[in-house]
VOGU-3710 file (C-alpha; in Angstrom, 3 decimals, decimal comma):
1> mvalrrsllv> 24,319/-10,415/7,313  27,939/-9,705/5,331  25,769/-7,386/3,300  24,056/-5,932/6,623  27,276/-5,321/8,154  28,610/-3,691/4,992  25,780/-1,419/4,593  25,707/-0,514/8,518  29,197/0,678/7,857  28,041/3,246/5,630
11> ttvlvpcaml> 25,479/4,377/8,162  28,012/4,871/10,714  30,112/7,034/8,483  27,360/9,124/7,398  25,272/9,574/10,569  27,818/11,513/12,417  27,626/13,776/9,382  23,993/14,588/10,185  22,186/12,928/12,893  18,603/13,397/13,451
21> asghravaqg> 17,960/13,304/9,301  14,434/13,178/7,460  15,050/13,792/4,060  17,861/15,492/1,922  18,218/17,359/-1,500  21,494/17,931/-3,255  21,687/21,516/-4,366  24,034/22,444/-7,609  26,238/25,689/-7,523  24,028/28,657/-8,362
31> dtialdtidv> 20,583/26,968/-7,346  18,913/28,074/-4,102  18,633/26,115/-0,913  14,849/24,286/-0,821  14,184/22,315/2,202  12,065/19,005/1,555  10,581/20,008/5,088  8,452/23,035/4,268  6,271/25,819/6,359  3,023/24,824/5,185
41> vpvtpvggas> 1,409/21,508/5,246  -2,355/19,468/4,795  -4,208/18,529/7,961  -7,266/17,629/5,831  -7,928/15,288/2,630  -9,101/19,208/0,969  -5,127/20,659/1,657  -5,233/21,794/-2,228  -2,327/21,387/-4,351  -1,798/24,935/-5,006
51> sigraagaeg> -1,886/25,803/-1,376  0,629/23,217/0,146  3,953/24,701/0,867  2,578/28,523/0,704  2,603/29,865/4,297  -1,064/32,092/4,784  -0,769/35,614/3,527  2,405/34,912/1,049  1,158/35,015/-3,260  -1,743/33,589/-3,880
61> lpssgalpla> -4,679/31,987/-2,492  -5,167/31,491/1,180  -4,147/28,258/2,644  -6,785/26,054/2,746  -6,854/22,974/4,566  -3,108/23,299/5,256  -1,257/25,140/8,669  2,236/26,250/9,231  4,425/23,041/10,201  5,185/24,834/13,651
71> kvpftvetvs> 0,950/24,346/14,761  0,799/20,987/13,713  0,301/18,675/16,766  1,222/15,435/14,959  4,113/14,059/12,964  4,520/14,923/9,260  6,685/13,290/6,755  7,363/14,377/3,312  9,117/13,336/-0,091  9,877/16,122/-2,454
81> arkleedrat> 9,226/16,310/-6,427  13,344/16,217/-6,355  13,824/13,283/-4,055  11,722/11,607/-6,808  13,215/12,934/-9,395  16,824/10,976/-7,877  14,418/7,586/-8,925  13,086/8,368/-12,032  14,532/5,125/-13,745  12,286/3,201/-10,981
91> ldrtftlart> 8,880/4,666/-11,974  8,016/3,211/-8,571  7,621/6,057/-5,911  7,247/3,365/-2,802  11,170/2,627/-3,692  11,283/6,195/-2,681  8,991/5,876/0,362  10,951/3,047/1,782  14,832/4,745/1,058  13,828/7,722/2,363
101> tpgvnvsdaq> 11,052/8,079/5,086  11,744/7,071/9,093  9,262/4,248/9,624  8,493/3,015/5,981  9,449/-0,610/5,005  8,085/-2,195/1,932  7,413/-6,034/1,860  6,919/-7,953/-1,825  4,505/-10,348/-1,284  4,400/-10,555/-5,191
111> gngfrqtvty> 7,863/-10,446/-6,522  7,308/-7,176/-8,261  8,714/-3,958/-7,273  5,773/-2,067/-8,390  3,597/-4,194/-6,506  4,513/-3,899/-2,819  2,764/-3,493/0,226  4,229/0,165/2,093  3,902/-0,269/5,427  4,206/3,339/7,721
121> rgfdaspvqg> 4,446/2,262/11,608  3,384/-1,145/11,047  0,360/-0,097/9,294  -0,526/-1,404/5,763  -1,533/0,571/2,067  -1,123/-2,683/-0,026  -2,164/-3,847/-3,556  -2,879/-7,123/-2,166  -6,692/-7,903/-1,133  -7,231/-9,605/2,241
131> apqglavyqn> -4,014/-7,480/3,963  -5,635/-4,958/6,331  -5,457/-1,877/5,329  -4,525/0,709/7,712  -3,451/3,763/6,155  -5,782/5,935/3,634  -4,286/7,494/0,507  -5,371/10,930/-1,206  -4,806/11,856/-4,889  -4,899/16,077/-4,846
141> gtrineafgd> -7,565/15,530/-2,054  -9,822/12,123/-3,652  -9,469/9,027/-1,638  -7,854/6,424/-4,069  -8,202/3,454/-1,880  -10,176/1,012/-4,200  -13,856/0,335/-3,239  -13,962/-3,499/-2,523  -10,937/-4,134/-0,608  -9,238/-0,407/0,560
151> vvnwdlipsv> -6,778/-1,872/-1,619  -3,703/0,791/-2,587  -2,098/-0,010/-6,488  0,286/2,579/-6,080  1,125/1,061/-9,832  -1,481/3,669/-11,270  -0,308/6,760/-10,016  1,205/8,746/-12,386  4,584/9,148/-10,804  6,476/11,536/-13,200
161> ainridivtg> 3,477/13,903/-12,264  3,831/13,743/-8,702  4,469/16,786/-7,159  5,020/15,757/-3,340  4,137/13,299/-0,711  2,789/14,089/2,433  2,400/11,202/5,332  0,677/13,009/7,969  -0,391/11,142/11,111  -2,520/11,181/14,092
171> nplfglnalg> -5,366/13,242/11,924  -8,653/11,533/12,014  -9,961/14,640/9,805  -8,506/12,208/6,781  -11,549/9,982/7,194  -11,892/5,960/7,341  -8,497/3,993/7,296  -6,148/6,677/8,802  -5,238/4,226/11,896  -1,707/4,728/10,950
181> gavaiemkng> -2,002/7,859/9,220  -2,733/9,552/5,808  -0,847/9,930/2,396  -1,630/12,870/0,647  -0,129/12,666/-2,943  0,099/16,647/-4,282  0,083/16,339/-7,847  1,779/18,898/-10,521  -0,107/21,619/-12,429  0,887/24,233/-15,055
191> ftwqgtemsv> 0,855/27,017/-12,108  3,790/24,853/-10,403  5,182/23,427/-13,044  6,256/24,720/-16,273  8,360/23,645/-19,437  8,577/20,595/-21,561  10,699/17,650/-20,580  11,096/14,257/-21,970  13,232/11,625/-20,834  13,783/7,969/-21,638
201> fggsdgrigg> 15,844/5,028/-20,190  16,457/1,160/-19,923  18,583/-1,130/-18,004  18,535/-4,219/-16,006  15,829/-7,194/-17,034  15,399/-5,712/-20,360  13,799/-2,665/-19,040  12,772/0,403/-20,916  10,776/3,672/-20,459  10,287/6,933/-20,592
211> slqhgqvigp> 8,379/10,176/-19,668  6,855/12,805/-21,683  5,681/16,133/-19,467  4,502/19,599/-20,262  3,432/22,536/-18,667  2,605/26,306/-19,493  0,428/29,385/-18,128  -1,251/31,603/-20,352  -2,870/34,370/-18,987  -4,978/33,069/-16,313
221> wsfyfagegl> -4,833/29,903/-17,639  -2,787/26,594/-16,710  -1,956/23,526/-18,758  -0,334/20,444/-17,645  0,210/16,736/-19,175  2,628/14,184/-18,352  2,416/10,415/-19,841  4,450/7,425/-18,888  5,277/4,091/-19,894  7,430/1,187/-18,974
231> kddgwrfksp> 8,129/-2,536/-20,033  10,428/-5,317/-18,669  10,619/-8,864/-18,307  11,191/-9,072/-14,394  14,013/-10,298/-12,082  11,960/-13,363/-11,845  10,642/-15,929/-14,537  7,389/-15,328/-16,286  7,387/-11,642/-14,887  7,062/-9,286/-17,034
241> seigrvyadl> 5,672/-5,947/-16,212  3,845/-3,072/-18,678  2,434/-0,240/-17,456  0,818/3,195/-19,376  0,027/6,266/-17,451  -1,519/9,784/-18,084  -2,332/12,813/-16,267  -3,961/16,096/-17,448  -4,654/19,114/-15,540  -7,089/21,967/-16,885
251> gyrapdsefh> -6,200/25,092/-14,223  -7,538/28,894/-14,125  -6,417/31,181/-11,519  -7,982/34,859/-10,565  -7,462/37,196/-7,873  -9,975/35,239/-5,526  -10,088/31,905/-7,011  -8,864/29,080/-8,592  -10,379/25,649/-10,268  -8,681/22,459/-12,016
261> viasgaktfy> -10,263/19,841/-14,146  -8,072/17,319/-14,237  -8,261/13,760/-15,873  -5,912/10,519/-15,389  -5,586/7,320/-16,425  -3,457/4,232/-16,148  -3,569/0,784/-17,500  -0,712/-2,060/-16,012  -0,202/-5,781/-16,958  2,134/-8,292/-14,603
271> gaasatpvdl> 3,029/-11,618/-14,667  3,908/-14,081/-11,622  2,487/-12,623/-8,846  3,559/-15,216/-5,647  6,345/-15,459/-2,883  8,012/-19,170/-3,804  8,821/-22,099/-1,971  12,551/-21,787/-0,478  12,566/-25,527/-2,216  12,625/-24,280/-5,453
281> irlneraift> 14,596/-20,767/-4,777  17,835/-22,747/-3,451  17,558/-24,695/-7,102  16,974/-21,543/-9,090  16,831/-17,728/-7,446  14,411/-16,900/-10,176  12,225/-19,220/-9,473  8,473/-18,623/-9,423  5,731/-21,255/-8,073  2,210/-22,134/-9,914
291> npqttstevg> 1,629/-20,065/-13,435  -0,091/-18,347/-14,781  -0,224/-15,644/-12,539  -1,225/-12,311/-14,507  -2,707/-9,225/-13,195  -4,264/-6,764/-15,447  -5,372/-3,497/-14,427  -6,902/-0,331/-15,852  -8,007/2,802/-14,055  -9,756/5,979/-15,255
301> qlqvtgkvsi> -10,570/9,298/-13,123  -11,929/12,685/-13,887  -11,770/15,143/-11,063  -12,335/19,071/-10,616  -10,974/21,264/-7,729  -11,737/24,430/-6,915  -11,213/27,473/-4,296  -12,464/30,483/-3,326  -12,091/33,193/-1,133  -15,353/34,918/-0,432
311> tptwdlsgna> -14,138/37,323/1,835  -10,306/38,191/3,368  -10,504/35,399/6,247  -12,964/32,984/4,784  -12,250/30,485/1,637  -14,039/28,157/0,165  -12,392/24,732/-1,360  -13,785/21,437/-2,762  -13,531/18,616/-5,005  -15,467/16,353/-7,024
321> ylrrfsqqyv> -14,905/13,091/-8,641  -15,760/10,257/-10,685  -13,791/6,978/-10,670  -13,527/3,694/-12,856  -11,725/0,473/-11,717  -11,148/-2,538/-13,217  -8,971/-5,727/-12,323  -8,326/-9,255/-13,514  -6,288/-11,603/-11,785  -5,702/-15,113/-13,219
331> dgndgnfenc> -3,894/-18,018/-11,273  -3,326/-21,124/-11,120  -3,066/-23,259/-8,122  -2,788/-26,484/-6,304  -6,454/-28,377/-6,740  -6,023/-30,057/-3,051  -8,685/-32,894/-4,819  -8,782/-36,097/-3,673  -11,104/-39,391/-3,946  -13,884/-39,177/-2,666
341> strsnfrgfl> -13,699/-40,701/1,363  -14,731/-44,589/1,750  -17,494/-43,000/4,089  -19,430/-41,418/0,967  -21,000/-42,491/-1,411  -19,212/-41,369/-4,100  -15,758/-43,536/-4,193  -14,312/-43,499/-7,470  -15,134/-39,657/-8,099  -12,818/-36,377/-7,649
351> cyeddgfspa> -13,651/-34,390/-4,282  -12,103/-31,528/-2,393  -10,260/-31,910/0,500  -12,499/-31,678/3,577  -10,478/-31,467/6,580  -11,014/-27,622/7,468  -14,841/-28,431/7,975  -16,514/-29,906/10,892  -19,801/-32,352/10,452  -22,929/-30,346/11,291
361> pgqtqaqfrn> -25,213/-31,451/14,470  -26,946/-34,585/13,410  -25,206/-34,845/9,833  -23,992/-38,144/8,798  -20,345/-39,049/7,798  -21,580/-39,876/4,574  -24,518/-36,671/4,508  -20,907/-34,388/5,572  -18,960/-35,988/3,304  -20,636/-36,128/-0,055
371> qfrilgpqnq> -21,120/-32,025/0,543  -17,019/-31,765/-0,992  -18,061/-33,969/-4,178  -16,300/-31,761/-7,089  -19,237/-30,880/-9,324  -18,166/-30,363/-13,316  -19,432/-27,256/-15,606  -22,957/-29,447/-15,944  -23,080/-30,275/-12,594  -21,409/-33,590/-13,635
381> lipfragipy> -19,321/-35,786/-11,213  -15,697/-36,079/-12,217  -13,870/-39,726/-12,168  -10,884/-39,562/-10,071  -7,519/-41,188/-11,098  -4,762/-41,713/-9,034  -1,196/-39,637/-9,985  -3,040/-37,201/-11,569  -1,725/-33,497/-10,155  -5,006/-31,876/-10,416
391> atldttktea> -4,714/-28,031/-10,554  -7,575/-25,100/-10,543  -7,093/-22,092/-12,943  -9,060/-19,640/-10,515  -10,136/-16,362/-12,845  -11,613/-13,028/-10,438  -12,705/-9,842/-11,896  -13,380/-6,807/-9,721  -15,017/-3,681/-10,913  -15,796/-0,558/-9,514
401> tgwggslqat> -17,636/2,782/-10,285  -16,984/5,504/-7,694  -18,065/8,870/-7,110  -18,022/11,561/-4,462  -16,626/15,012/-3,348  -15,650/16,741/-0,560  -16,717/20,728/0,631  -14,800/22,994/3,312  -14,844/26,349/4,676  -11,566/28,040/6,469
411> nrdrildhgn> -11,601/31,167/8,633  -8,827/33,320/9,933  -10,284/35,972/11,695  -8,856/36,572/15,268  -10,398/36,126/18,378  -9,657/37,982/21,297  -7,301/39,260/19,284  -5,367/35,993/19,117  -4,341/34,004/16,178  -6,873/31,346/14,985
421> tfivggsidl> -7,614/28,807/12,177  -11,079/27,396/11,926  -11,446/24,588/9,491  -14,925/22,793/8,811  -15,830/20,514/6,058  -17,569/17,448/4,758  -17,071/14,347/2,046  -19,148/11,859/0,671  -18,092/8,787/-1,344  -20,231/6,285/-3,205
431> adytfksssv> -19,349/3,226/-5,256  -21,020/0,454/-7,092  -19,206/-2,762/-7,500  -19,254/-6,700/-8,904  -16,566/-8,941/-7,545  -16,848/-12,757/-9,720  -14,563/-15,145/-9,750  -14,571/-19,511/-11,051  -12,525/-21,847/-11,132  -11,819/-24,526/-13,806
441> lgvinpdlsv> -9,962/-27,874/-13,696  -6,383/-28,675/-14,494  -3,152/-30,318/-13,664  0,106/-28,973/-12,972  2,775/-29,682/-15,452  6,250/-30,296/-14,555  7,075/-26,818/-15,192  4,564/-25,668/-12,865  2,452/-24,519/-15,516  -1,092/-25,210/-14,877
451> ttnplnpayg> -3,042/-26,061/-17,945  -6,816/-27,055/-18,790  -7,144/-29,456/-21,997  -10,444/-31,207/-22,175  -9,388/-33,408/-25,095  -6,903/-34,509/-22,359  -8,513/-37,471/-20,049  -6,314/-37,045/-17,841  -8,878/-34,070/-16,457  -11,575/-36,731/-15,936
461> lvpglgtgpl> -14,120/-34,607/-17,849  -16,862/-36,021/-19,577  -16,402/-35,238/-23,539  -18,062/-32,448/-24,926  -19,011/-30,906/-21,483  -15,895/-28,370/-21,625  -13,776/-26,901/-19,111  -16,549/-24,581/-17,232  -16,971/-23,467/-13,651  -15,899/-26,092/-10,697
471> rtaaalgiap> -17,937/-26,013/-7,581  -18,454/-28,523/-4,667  -21,744/-30,222/-3,853  -22,740/-27,880/-1,142  -20,560/-24,738/-2,668  -18,129/-25,053/0,079  -14,327/-23,754/-0,560  -14,882/-23,899/-4,105  -17,954/-22,011/-5,921  -18,224/-19,857/-8,829
481> snvtgsnlym> -19,118/-16,265/-6,810  -20,709/-13,103/-8,472  -21,278/-10,325/-5,815  -22,283/-7,073/-6,278  -22,901/-3,882/-3,773  -22,107/-0,597/-3,012  -20,385/1,490/-0,268  -21,656/4,469/0,985  -18,996/6,870/3,393  -19,726/10,045/4,354
491> glyaldtfdv> -18,066/12,415/7,052  -18,379/15,960/8,530  -15,402/16,915/10,324  -14,109/20,679/12,169  -10,578/21,396/13,560  -9,774/24,963/15,154  -6,155/26,145/16,060  -6,145/28,885/18,450  -2,583/30,866/19,571  -2,963/31,025/23,185
501> tdqlsltaga> 0,484/33,312/22,580  2,366/34,180/19,741  4,546/30,754/20,727  1,621/28,016/22,358  -1,311/27,134/19,732  -3,922/24,620/20,707  -5,349/22,638/18,810  -8,905/20,611/18,803  -11,200/18,880/16,268  -13,772/16,149/15,636
511> rlnfarittq> -14,667/13,691/12,534  -18,110/12,033/12,127  -17,813/8,860/9,950  -20,376/6,929/8,598  -19,977/3,877/6,276  -23,126/2,174/4,645  -21,962/-1,322/2,952  -23,866/-3,408/0,760  -23,466/-6,713/-0,591  -26,044/-9,246/-2,549
521> dqtgfspdvt> -25,090/-12,600/-3,939  -25,962/-13,667/-7,400  -25,537/-17,048/-7,430  -27,946/-18,867/-4,754  -25,050/-20,668/-3,800  -23,880/-17,977/-0,587  -26,961/-16,478/0,565  -25,641/-15,395/3,637  -23,255/-12,788/1,643  -26,578/-11,061/1,070
531> gthyytrvnp> -26,451/-7,841/3,578  -26,411/-4,445/4,603  -23,714/-3,027/7,143  -23,446/0,052/8,818  -21,036/1,923/11,084  -20,829/5,175/12,728  -18,051/7,023/15,135  -16,938/10,057/16,161  -13,358/10,831/16,410  -11,246/13,681/18,290
541> lagltyrvap> -8,193/14,939/18,294  -6,448/17,273/20,369  -2,998/18,424/20,519  -0,247/21,612/21,653  2,632/22,975/20,200  4,946/25,711/21,340  7,479/27,455/19,468  10,503/27,594/21,832  12,624/29,356/19,530  12,612/29,766/15,561
551> wlslyggyse> 14,681/26,804/15,554  12,914/24,435/17,795  9,180/23,636/18,261  7,658/21,010/21,007  4,330/19,047/20,046  1,925/16,484/21,526  -1,584/15,478/20,631  -4,015/12,649/21,297  -6,238/11,418/18,462  -8,842/8,200/17,456
561> snraptplel> -9,535/6,946/14,316  -11,648/3,951/12,617  -11,868/1,589/9,919  -14,665/0,003/8,808  -14,772/-3,596/7,291  -14,143/-3,782/3,607  -17,004/-5,905/1,436  -14,137/-8,163/1,142  -13,439/-8,687/4,816  -17,807/-9,011/5,764
571> acanpdrpcl> -18,586/-11,639/2,980  -15,683/-13,870/3,941  -15,802/-13,859/7,879  -17,057/-17,063/8,879  -14,845/-19,853/9,832  -17,677/-22,388/9,088  -17,937/-20,874/5,508  -14,025/-20,432/4,336  -13,435/-18,456/1,350  -10,461/-19,606/-1,496
581> lpnslvadpp> -8,907/-16,190/-0,870  -9,853/-14,113/-2,901  -11,434/-16,574/-5,163  -15,011/-17,260/-3,234  -16,740/-15,277/-0,995  -19,288/-17,212/0,604  -20,518/-16,174/4,140  -21,423/-12,727/6,208  -21,503/-12,798/9,730  -21,085/-9,261/10,766
591> lkqveahtye> -17,533/-7,613/11,871  -16,742/-5,193/14,059  -15,374/-1,443/13,135  -11,563/-1,237/14,409  -10,627/1,293/16,823  -7,623/3,180/17,188  -5,970/5,610/19,778  -3,123/7,398/18,940  -0,407/9,400/21,057  2,330/11,404/20,109
601> agirgtvpdi> 4,988/14,169/21,534  8,246/15,203/19,744  10,558/18,276/19,157  11,742/19,247/15,355  13,388/22,509/14,258  15,422/24,154/11,379  18,225/25,861/12,085  19,509/28,054/8,872  22,986/29,501/7,921  25,026/27,143/9,467
611> yeggvfsykl> 28,487/26,190/8,244  28,940/26,855/4,444  25,468/28,934/4,568  22,937/25,589/4,451  20,268/24,596/6,606  19,874/21,725/9,000  16,820/20,205/9,941  15,532/17,768/12,901  13,400/16,019/14,564  12,890/13,350/17,101
621> glfrtdltnd> 9,291/12,055/17,858  7,687/9,211/20,176  4,271/7,686/18,849  2,128/4,506/20,260  -1,206/3,606/18,703  -3,377/1,424/20,639  -6,382/-0,726/18,602  -9,232/-2,716/19,556  -11,030/-5,056/16,777  -8,433/-5,518/14,604
631> ilqvavpgna> -9,454/-7,535/11,778  -6,382/-10,268/11,064  -6,901/-12,708/7,791  -6,607/-16,415/9,148  -6,625/-19,690/6,987  -8,366/-23,033/8,152  -7,071/-26,002/9,439  -6,136/-28,657/5,996  -5,914/-25,780/3,461  -3,881/-22,364/3,724
641> argyfvnvpa> -5,858/-21,654/0,473  -8,753/-21,312/2,496  -9,404/-18,802/5,121  -11,651/-16,077/6,638  -11,402/-13,023/8,351  -11,433/-12,128/12,551  -11,484/-9,676/14,766  -8,976/-9,918/17,561  -9,457/-8,168/20,858  -6,333/-5,485/20,718
651> trrqgievag> -2,845/-4,430/18,822  0,029/-2,071/19,559  2,605/0,015/17,800  4,692/2,066/18,967  8,109/3,388/18,740  10,398/6,239/18,494  11,950/8,395/15,068  14,790/10,308/14,965  15,563/12,267/11,415  17,861/15,248/10,324
661> eyanerwsvy> 19,129/17,052/7,315  21,690/19,406/6,272  22,151/20,948/2,921  24,222/23,530/1,291  24,965/24,770/-2,040  26,677/21,871/-3,286  26,106/19,038/-0,929  23,576/17,531/1,485  23,267/14,231/3,870  21,169/12,737/5,627
671> anyalidatf> 20,262/10,179/8,073  17,126/8,794/10,348  16,448/5,723/12,517  13,036/4,173/13,395  12,077/1,490/16,462  8,837/0,445/15,367  7,537/-1,925/18,111  4,742/-4,164/16,357  2,627/-6,439/19,079  -0,309/-8,443/19,836
681> qfngqlsspn> -2,257/-7,666/23,278  -4,349/-10,683/23,645  -4,421/-13,766/24,463  -5,709/-16,323/22,245  -5,376/-19,230/19,327  -5,386/-18,468/15,856  -5,603/-21,062/12,978  -2,086/-21,084/10,878  -2,538/-24,829/9,354  0,939/-24,879/7,457
691> nplsddglit> 3,077/-23,349/10,626  5,360/-26,115/11,469  4,865/-25,347/14,903  1,128/-25,207/15,470  -0,799/-27,679/17,488  -3,096/-29,305/15,578  -3,550/-26,069/13,374  -3,405/-23,780/15,703  -0,850/-21,357/17,628  -1,368/-19,765/20,568
701> vrpgnkvplv> -0,763/-15,906/20,951  0,304/-13,612/23,793  0,859/-10,199/24,628  4,154/-9,113/23,194  4,315/-11,110/20,382  5,179/-9,420/17,205  3,502/-8,732/14,453  4,566/-10,537/11,258  6,544/-8,682/8,743  7,490/-5,328/10,486
711> pehqikagfe> 10,986/-5,126/11,133  11,536/-3,284/14,333  14,751/-1,746/13,573  15,036/0,799/10,642  18,053/2,939/9,611  18,224/4,905/6,526  20,919/7,415/5,556  22,571/9,147/2,148  24,372/12,035/0,768  24,502/13,650/-2,897
721> vaitpewkfg> 27,432/15,744/-3,770  27,878/18,278/-6,703  31,450/17,169/-8,076  31,174/19,646/-10,222  28,943/22,257/-11,469  27,567/20,000/-13,813  27,961/16,327/-12,032  25,974/14,879/-9,515  26,493/11,761/-7,301  24,826/10,122/-4,955
731> mnvaafsssy> 24,567/7,366/-2,068  22,171/5,819/0,308  21,404/3,233/2,438  18,196/1,694/4,182  18,947/-1,458/6,576  15,986/-3,412/8,420  15,889/-5,791/11,369  14,600/-9,418/11,089  10,905/-9,669/10,974  8,855/-12,536/10,830
741> frgdesnlnr> 6,851/-15,055/9,101  2,676/-14,090/8,287  1,150/-17,021/9,899  4,146/-17,132/12,342  1,844/-15,024/14,923  3,045/-17,182/17,758  7,026/-15,953/17,214  7,886/-19,581/17,218  9,318/-20,047/13,803  12,974/-18,950/12,528
751> klppyalvnl> 12,238/-15,067/11,162  13,183/-13,445/8,304  16,768/-12,249/8,066  17,618/-8,397/8,671  18,796/-6,450/5,198  20,148/-3,490/4,077  19,949/-2,128/0,544  22,384/0,346/-0,853  21,684/2,772/-4,100  23,513/5,012/-6,231
761> ntsyqvtkev> 22,259/7,574/-8,243  24,372/9,951/-10,494  23,768/12,722/-13,566  25,847/14,816/-15,458  24,149/18,131/-16,886  25,621/18,178/-20,743  23,864/20,782/-21,571  21,216/23,158/-20,272  18,709/21,114/-21,906  20,264/17,793/-21,889
771> qlfalvtnll> 21,398/15,433/-19,039  22,289/11,979/-18,407  21,455/10,013/-14,999  21,774/6,597/-13,933  20,800/4,275/-11,064  21,858/1,666/-9,311  20,074/-0,485/-6,924  21,049/-2,908/-4,464  24,760/-2,472/-4,982  25,581/-5,235/-3,097
781> ntrvptfgtf> 23,200/-7,546/-4,204  21,806/-8,869/-1,373  19,689/-11,774/-1,838  17,526/-11,936/1,181  13,463/-12,233/1,702  11,262/-9,403/2,025  8,453/-11,601/2,992  7,628/-15,014/3,803  4,467/-17,687/4,433  3,870/-20,864/4,885
791> letnanfant> 2,896/-23,487/2,792  1,673/-27,384/2,974  4,687/-29,560/2,586  4,585/-32,441/-0,663  7,418/-34,403/-1,360  5,790/-35,238/-4,556  4,681/-31,897/-5,817  3,370/-31,786/-9,438  4,870/-35,448/-9,530  8,227/-33,353/-9,924
801> yalndprtvt> 9,479/-32,073/-6,986  10,043/-32,287/-2,986  8,763/-29,481/-1,166  9,793/-30,352/2,652  10,683/-26,832/4,083  7,023/-25,122/4,671  8,771/-21,533/4,175  7,920/-19,499/1,027  9,302/-16,325/0,320  9,971/-13,457/-1,947
811> lvqplsvygg> 13,820/-12,153/-2,893  15,051/-8,710/-2,817  15,147/-7,563/-6,264  18,918/-8,495/-7,373  21,788/-6,022/-7,932  19,979/-3,496/-11,092  21,621/-1,037/-13,121  19,460/1,605/-15,120  20,269/4,598/-17,351  18,954/7,331/-19,340
821> mkvrw> 18,642/11,204/-20,721  16,650/13,864/-19,922  15,591/16,111/-22,292  14,204/19,540/-20,717  13,446/23,058/-22,872
//
């Protein structure tokens, strides 16, 4: 609280300088002022990297899939390349989004800044399998939500090659998952960025990194290349990060066309990736839980984009892509094993904890209990030995190959002498995937590492049989999985913006979404996984904008959107056959698709040439999104490691955002505030077995209960000033109110505390070519969690630790200092 009060004091000083700010940019003397909020923004996935930011009729090709901001009837948030560059020493774009964008917060379920969940208006874009994904993310018009769980791996995006990021709300034209909006990431190319730049940096936790980018234009051709790498030890024990990313773009431009061939790839490795019990954090803030917990990921993508002006008023644009994704996760966990019950026929052997299951009708207790005896790699029984902290070493591997494309036509013919923009297009995305998982028997050592050693008799394995995969006799909870499947997503959309008057514009459109999701079990243990599911929906949108004055516009709109259940959710949706998430897929009853209804209204504008020739931009917006059949992940009684996915009747996200920015040639300042009221809108019970205030593992949810991990209040502010023509200095603060733990949907337990983060950035231009830069994150060394959930207490965990507090959390990364040098020629 002390840190929060100090940071809010800083905010209070800054806010009067620029109420209602949304982004900022400090401009050195001699530079022209360039606002983050631009005239033209994307309104379709095929916005076209070269068109965004160029008004129709300007030099170059017409804007495709983009409209002037004054005619867009929903919210658009923009983060420019310059803003991203201020945080270059992080190579982490979620850091920039969280500190600058109204309505964005991050929660760190994995203890690594590169693997955080980005939440915008209460909707997630997360790298965590099983998290409810509510944002569609596009890179140069290609959807990069991964095929199996719609997860978003922010760490795979080449950060130095990003030109800008736009968050567009209330627009179903962006397809599935755009419940809370879409994130459109525009990458650089040789036409938009020229020169050669190299940077190296280092700092806290042994971080070293660097990047190289080069862009040039040769006649009608352009070329751009970027590469970057980073390595550090992490701020927690056994939490290293290794990142390598490359990006290349070959472009060709003629008077009436433009084409690009784009290749990108990334390879990453991370250590411990989970929250830590509070009891262990009290001993050491760098503590982790059981390990290993390593994540290894590779991705490669090839993309072709093009745009052709067919006539002066018609243009055609599109893209095609091929994407290959592979990820392996190795995780050591508590085994939850016990001596088989006296009511079974296998007393003296190892059985799986069975609290979360109920006998089938007519089933005897012995038949029921016998289902949970543990079988080794050759179906052998494993002797139980008292006092052994049994564990499992779980491995999952996900692979996917996706391909597809989109085609879009845009027309700007006047209708009855009124301006009009008509867009029609379609997309198709296909993917084949495999998901494999298995568990082997191990023990938890005193240092909480999980190891397997068949020569150690404590494991109870028959000599010579090795450490192959385990399963229960009935393949419940623990069983190897091998699932193959395919996704087919298709969409058709149309959008028309008609200028009723020079000030008033009407926008209307719709998108038809079709999804076919097929899964097939390859093991024989889980036949219910096999199935094919179809989802179809038409999502409309309508809105009005009115330009009251050159410096003031009004907007308002209504839209609908939908999300089809992911293959992961569909394959783990039966409470009678829950999964050891994300390690086993066992059941397949149908889930309903999520449907969203969004209302938005607001004002925005830009006032040029005020106070020392600067520009002031501002906005105020209201929003509300009502969801039906929202999908949640819940745990089963007896073991939170097992769980399943379920539809709930209704949830809601609503709030207000106010922001503004002032910039002149020497300094800039910004501030913004967001109220995010994310609530459940139904009466019912959910399973949360480790919630200390649950009733026999169940919690009661009532209308108005808050959605966990969504701070209700956010305040962000900052400034940057050119102290001299060569030296720039900036500071920013982001403050967040408290939120509830995951698993506390009933809102009965104490909350995660409020917190604030203060960051500093500075740069010094030594020569025209050489710049020194530095970044300080979490200046006040705030040590509070951004993520929390519950675990089963254990007074003698691993025969070493007393885990009496059911809370498990991930703290904010501590004070970190980075510095480096950039050379450009």
